[in-house]
C-alpha positions in Angstrom: -39.8 -0.1 7.6 -42.1 -1.3 10.4 -45.8 -0.6 10.4 -47.3 1.1 13.5 -48.0 -1.6 16.0 -50.9 0.4 17.4 -52.8 0.9 14.1 -55.6 -1.3 13.0 -54.9 -3.4 9.9 -56.9 -2.9 6.7 -60.2 -4.5 6.5 -59.1 -7.0 3.9 -56.9 -10.1 4.2 -53.8 -8.4 2.7 -52.7 -5.4 4.6 -50.1 -6.6 7.0 -49.8 -9.9 5.3 -52.1 -11.8 7.7 -55.9 -12.4 7.6 -57.8 -9.8 9.7 -59.5 -12.6 11.7 -56.2 -14.1 12.7 -54.7 -10.8 13.6 -57.7 -10.0 15.9 -57.6 -13.4 17.5 -54.0 -13.0 18.4 -54.6 -9.5 19.7 -57.5 -10.6 22.0 -55.6 -13.7 23.3 -52.1 -12.6 24.2 -49.8 -15.2 25.8 -48.7 -15.2 29.5 -46.1 -12.5 30.0 -47.4 -10.0 27.3 -48.9 -7.9 30.2 -45.3 -7.1 31.3 -45.1 -4.6 28.5 -46.7 -2.0 30.8 -44.2 -2.6 33.5 -41.4 -1.0 31.5 -41.9 2.6 32.6 -38.5 4.2 32.3 -38.7 7.5 30.5 -35.2 7.0 29.2 -36.2 4.4 26.7 -36.8 5.6 23.2 -35.4 5.8 19.7 -32.5 8.2 20.7 -30.9 6.1 23.4 -31.4 2.9 21.5 -29.8 4.5 18.4 -26.8 5.8 20.3 -26.1 2.4 21.8 -26.7 0.8 18.4 -24.2 3.2 16.8 -21.5 2.2 19.3 -22.2 -1.5 18.5 -22.3 -0.8 14.8 -18.8 0.6 15.0 -17.2 -2.0 17.3 -18.9 -5.3 16.6 -17.5 -5.6 13.1 -14.0 -5.4 14.7 -14.9 -8.3 17.0 -16.3 -10.3 14.1 -13.4 -9.7 11.7 -10.7 -10.5 14.3 -12.6 -13.6 15.3 -12.7 -14.9 11.7 -9.0 -14.0 11.3 -8.2 -16.1 14.4 -9.8 -19.1 12.6 -7.6 -18.4 9.6 -4.5 -18.1 11.7 -5.1 -21.6 13.0 -4.4 -22.9 9.5 -7.6 -24.5 8.3 -5.8 -25.4 5.1 -3.9 -28.0 7.2 -7.0 -29.3 8.9 -5.9 -28.0 12.3 -8.4 -25.2 12.8 -11.5 -26.1 14.8 -14.1 -27.0 13.5 -12.4 -28.8 10.6 -15.4 -29.3 8.4 -17.5 -26.1 8.1 -19.2 -26.8 4.8 -20.3 -23.6 3.0 -19.0 -21.5 5.9 -15.4 -22.2 4.9 -13.4 -19.0 4.7 -10.9 -18.1 2.0 -7.5 -19.0 3.5 -4.1 -17.5 3.0 -0.7 -17.9 4.5 -0.8 -16.3 7.9 2.0 -13.7 8.0 4.9 -13.7 10.4 5.5 -10.0 10.3 4.7 -8.1 12.5 5.5 -10.6 15.2 2.7 -9.2 17.4 0.0 -9.6 14.7 -1.9 -12.4 16.4 -1.4 -10.8 19.8 -3.2 -7.7 18.4 -6.0 -9.5 16.5 -6.9 -11.9 19.3 -6.4 -9.4 22.0 -8.9 -7.1 20.2 -11.3 -10.0 19.7 -11.4 -11.1 23.3 -10.7 -7.7 25.0 -13.2 -5.7 23.0 -15.8 -8.4 23.2 -15.6 -8.3 27.0 -15.6 -4.5 27.1 -18.8 -4.3 25.0 -20.8 -6.5 27.4 -22.2 -3.5 29.3 -23.1 -1.8 26.1 -24.8 -4.9 24.8 -26.8 -5.4 28.0 -27.8 -1.7 27.9 -28.9 -2.0 24.3 -31.0 -5.1 25.2 -32.5 -3.1 28.2 -33.4 -0.3 25.9 -35.4 -2.5 23.5 -36.9 -5.0 26.0 -40.5 -3.8 25.4 -40.2 -5.1 21.9 -39.8 -8.7 23.2 -43.3 -8.4 24.9 -45.2 -6.8 22.1 -48.2 -8.7 20.8 -48.9 -9.9 18.1 -45.3 -10.6 17.4 -45.7 -9.7 13.8 -48.3 -7.9 11.6 -46.3 -7.8 8.4 -43.7 -9.7 6.5 -41.2 -6.9 7.2 -41.9 -7.3 11.0 -41.6 -11.0 10.7 -38.2 -10.7 9.1 -37.2 -8.2 11.8 -38.2 -10.6 14.5 -36.4 -13.5 13.0 -33.2 -11.4 12.6 -33.7 -10.2 16.2 -33.8 -13.8 17.5 -30.6 -14.6 15.6 -28.9 -11.3 16.7 -29.8 -11.5 20.4 -29.5 -15.3 20.7 -26.3 -15.3 18.8 -24.6 -12.6 20.7 -25.7 -13.9 24.1 -24.5 -17.4 23.2 -21.1 -16.0 22.0 -20.7 -13.9 25.2 -21.6 -16.8 27.6 -19.5 -19.4 25.9 -16.6 -17.0 25.4 -16.4 -15.9 29.0 -16.6 -19.5 30.2 -13.8 -20.4 27.8 -11.4 -17.8 29.1 -12.3 -19.1 32.6 -11.4 -22.6 31.4 -14.9 -23.8 32.5 -16.5 -26.0 29.9 -19.7 -26.7 31.8 -21.7 -26.7 28.6 -20.6 -30.1 27.5 -19.8 -29.5 23.9 -16.9 -28.3 21.8 -16.4 -24.6 22.5 -14.6 -24.0 19.2 -17.1 -25.7 17.0 -20.1 -24.0 18.8 -18.5 -20.6 18.9 -17.7 -20.7 15.2 -21.2 -21.7 14.1 -22.8 -19.4 16.7 -20.8 -16.5 15.3 -22.3 -17.1 11.8 -25.8 -17.1 13.3 -25.0 -13.8 14.9 -23.4 -12.4 11.8 -26.5 -13.3 9.7 -28.8 -11.7 12.2 -26.6 -8.7 12.5 -26.5 -8.0 8.7 -30.3 -8.5 8.3 -31.1 -6.4 11.3 -28.7 -3.7 10.1 -30.4 -3.5 6.7 -33.8 -3.1 8.3 -32.9 -0.8 11.2 -30.2 1.5 9.8 -32.7 4.2 8.5 -34.5 4.1 11.9 -31.2 4.4 13.8 -30.2 7.4 11.7 -33.6 9.0 12.4 -33.3 8.2 16.1 -29.9 9.8 16.4 -31.3 13.0 14.8 -34.3 13.1 17.1 -32.4 14.7 20.0 -29.3 17.0 19.8 -26.4 15.2 21.5 -25.2 18.4 23.2 -28.7 19.1 24.5 -28.9 15.6 26.0 -25.5 16.1 27.7 -26.7 19.3 29.2 -30.0 18.0 30.5 -30.4 17.2 34.2 -32.4 14.4 35.7 -35.2 16.8 36.7 -35.4 18.0 33.1 -35.4 14.5 31.5 -38.7 13.7 29.8 -39.9 10.8 27.7 -39.5 11.0 23.9 -42.6 11.3 21.8 -44.5 8.1 21.2 -42.8 6.0 18.6 -44.2 3.3 16.2 -41.9 0.6 17.6 -43.2 0.9 21.1 -39.9 1.7 22.8 -41.3 4.7 24.6 -43.3 3.8 27.7 -47.1 4.1 27.6 -47.2 5.2 31.2 -43.7 6.5 32.0 -42.5 7.0 35.5 -40.5 10.1 36.7 -36.9 10.0 35.7 -34.4 8.8 38.3 -31.4 9.3 36.0 -30.7 11.5 33.0 -29.8 10.1 29.6 -26.4 11.6 30.2 -26.1 9.6 33.4 -27.2 6.5 31.6 -24.5 6.9 29.0 -22.0 7.6 31.8 -23.0 4.4 33.6 -22.7 2.3 30.6 -19.4 3.9 29.7 -18.1 3.4 33.2 -19.0 -0.3 33.0 -17.1 -0.6 29.7 -14.0 1.1 31.2 -14.2 -1.2 34.3 -14.3 -4.3 32.0 -11.3 -2.9 30.2 -9.3 -2.5 33.4 -10.0 -6.0 34.6 -9.3 -7.7 31.2 -6.9 -5.7 29.0 -3.8 -6.3 31.2 -3.2 -9.8 30.0 -2.8 -8.4 26.4 -1.1 -5.1 27.2 1.2 -6.5 29.9 3.4 -4.6 32.4 1.8 -3.5 35.6 -1.7 -3.8 34.1 -1.3 -7.6 34.1 -2.0 -7.7 37.8 -5.4 -6.1 37.2 -6.6 -8.7 34.8 -9.1 -10.4 37.2 -11.4 -11.8 34.5 -8.7 -13.7 32.6 -7.4 -16.2 35.2 -6.3 -18.8 32.6 -2.6 -18.8 32.2 -2.0 -17.6 35.8 0.1 -20.7 36.6 3.5 -19.1 36.3 7.1 -20.5 36.3 10.1 -19.4 38.3 12.9 -16.8 37.6 13.4 -16.3 33.8 10.5 -18.8 33.3 8.2 -16.6 35.4 5.4 -16.1 32.8 2.1 -17.6 31.9 1.7 -21.4 31.5 -1.4 -22.5 29.6 -0.7 -26.2 30.2 1.7 -27.6 32.8 4.1 -30.4 32.4 2.1 -32.5 34.9 -1.1 -31.9 32.9 0.6 -33.1 29.7 0.9 -36.6 31.2 4.4 -36.9 29.8 6.8 -39.5 31.4 9.5 -37.3 33.0 12.1 -39.8 31.8 11.2 -38.9 28.2 12.5 -35.4 28.6 15.8 -36.4 30.3 19.0 -37.6 28.8 17.2 -40.0 26.6 15.3 -37.3 24.7 16.1 -37.0 21.0 14.8 -34.7 18.3 14.1 -36.5 14.9 14.2 -34.5 11.7 12.5 -36.2 8.7 11.6 -35.3 5.1 15.0 -35.6 3.5 16.9 -38.7 2.2 17.4 -40.0 5.7 16.2 -39.1 9.2 18.5 -36.9 11.3 18.5 -37.6 15.1 19.9 -34.9 17.5 20.2 -34.7 21.3 20.0 -31.5 23.2 23.8 -31.1 23.4 24.0 -31.3 19.6 21.3 -28.6 19.2 23.1 -26.3 21.7 26.3 -26.7 19.7 24.6 -25.4 16.6 24.4 -21.6 15.7 21.9 -20.0 18.1 19.6 -17.2 17.4 17.8 -14.9 19.9 14.5 -13.1 19.3 12.0 -11.3 21.4 8.6 -12.7 20.5 5.2 -12.9 22.1 3.1 -15.9 22.8 -0.5 -15.0 22.2 -3.3 -17.4 23.2 -6.8 -17.7 21.8 -8.2 -16.7 25.2 -6.7 -13.3 24.8 -3.7 -13.3 27.1 -0.2 -12.9 25.7 3.4 -12.7 27.0 6.5 -11.4 25.4 9.8 -13.1 26.2 13.4 -13.4 24.8 13.9 -16.8 23.2 17.1 -18.5 22.1 17.4 -21.6 19.9 18.1 -23.0 16.5 16.3 -21.4 13.5 13.8 -23.7 11.9 15.2 -23.0 8.5 18.6 -24.2 9.6 17.0 -27.5 10.8 15.3 -27.8 7.4 18.6 -27.6 5.6 20.1 -30.1 8.0 17.2 -32.5 7.3 17.8 -32.2 3.6 14.7 -30.0 2.7 16.1 -26.5 2.2 12.8 -25.1 0.9 10.0 -26.9 2.7 6.4 -26.0 1.9 5.4 -27.0 5.4 6.7 -28.6 8.6 4.7 -31.1 10.7 5.7 -30.9 14.4 4.9 -33.5 17.0 5.1 -33.4 20.8 5.7 -35.9 23.5 2.4 -34.8 24.9 -0.2 -37.6 25.0 -3.4 -35.6 24.7 -4.6 -32.2 23.5 -2.8 -30.1 20.9 0.2 -32.3 20.5 0.9 -31.5 16.9 0.9 -28.6 14.5 1.7 -27.9 10.9 3.6 -24.7 10.0 3.4 -22.9 6.7 6.5 -22.3 4.5 6.9 -18.7 5.6 6.6 -19.7 9.2 9.5 -22.1 8.8 11.7 -19.8 6.8 11.2 -16.6 8.9 14.4 -15.5 10.5 13.0 -15.5 14.0 11.2 -18.9 13.8 13.0 -21.1 16.3 13.2 -24.4 18.0 13.7 -22.7 21.3 16.0 -24.2 23.9 16.2 -21.3 26.3 14.1 -18.3 27.4 15.4 -15.1 29.0 18.9 -16.6 29.1 17.9 -19.8 31.0 16.9 -23.3 30.0 13.3 -23.8 29.4 11.4 -25.1 32.4 9.4 -28.3 32.0 6.2 -26.3 32.1 7.5 -24.1 29.2 8.4 -27.0 27.0 11.9 -28.4 28.0 13.9 -29.8 26.3 12.6 -27.8 23.2 9.6 -25.9 21.9 8.5 -24.1 18.8 8.4 -20.3 18.7 7.2 -18.5 15.5 6.4 -14.8 15.1 2.6 -14.1 15.1 1.8 -17.8 15.6 -1.3 -18.7 17.8 0.1 -20.0 21.1 -1.6 -23.4 20.7 0.7 -24.1 17.8 3.8 -23.1 19.6 4.3 -26.8 20.3 6.1 -27.7 23.6 8.1 -30.9 24.3 8.9 -31.3 20.6 10.1 -34.7 19.6 9.9 -34.8 15.7 9.8 -32.2 12.9 8.8 -33.5 9.4 9.9 -31.0 6.8 7.7 -31.5 3.7 9.0 -30.7 0.2 5.5 -30.6 -1.4 
């Protein structure tokens, strides 16, 4: 699809889509930095290595993209509680996020964050393999090349932006000064557009690159026997290659080892068990409780700025939506039929924790409020700032294991985990598992 960057254009003004005089002027007056092209002398660069890395990303990046978009839908954009709220033409078709299986959001968001982090070494290796293309001059000699360059800017810029902001988000470090959720959403669409255009342009070349060297032969080739590939039209192969210091097999092993290392230090907060202690790259949620409450806390009671007296004996739960408001204290809730369910809390940052929760089913509270078949439920918290409210769908209210939890692992909730009461719903994003609940408004439609 690309012309040969080393060929002279035709003598007319058509050819590559640019006047010959303009092309020659650009060729004779390269910008500062274009001379760096000759510094990239690794004999490993070439269509084969670039194509192998591209194939890995072609298989895995769609998983990251789809799970990220599913996370947006899970937040309930139909209720105006997904961020960003107004996305214009980028609005996704919404549906009622399911409550079965209970680990659905844990899986989708764990894949999105975990796989995104695991792919960082592969992405960096892919950028290394094509870095000569960033210094080629003129930048474009045909409309096809211009389209490729534009897609490359969107692809590379988009994915680097998503990686940097995503890693900072899971570190709880918002040094960039803008809304992570809004920027990450729109940045994702810039990347998706670049990814699709670049795929359409490069897929035939990737296939040809994969076939240029037999995979078994590459795996059997030592460093001493590693030679540059034949000169390619895209300029990936070095003009003046240096002797190999690593085989292509070694390069793949290095990249693969980096990906495994990333998995080891990140996957534990989704998988759980003993692997949780290895999750060094996901420190958010490491503020734990005590005893039965000894699991991740995303936001502490102190950080919520709630007056401690509001969660004491004076606390009341108000149920609305029916003919009259129903007001209950914690003793009245404990006297009601209790249900216990083992459910995960899964956070947008990728960590999750599964615990045994006990409380009053939300559907029982809906009946008590006089709205036996609500279309939604609006939950409010005592928390002053942040995510102090959430709207639940009809299926999230009616699910058997959807609870106003009063206890966890047989003990009262700690203040950090939402005492006196919190929402627990199967497959619900953790941010909507509202803590320190004060009112539930069941809506009939």
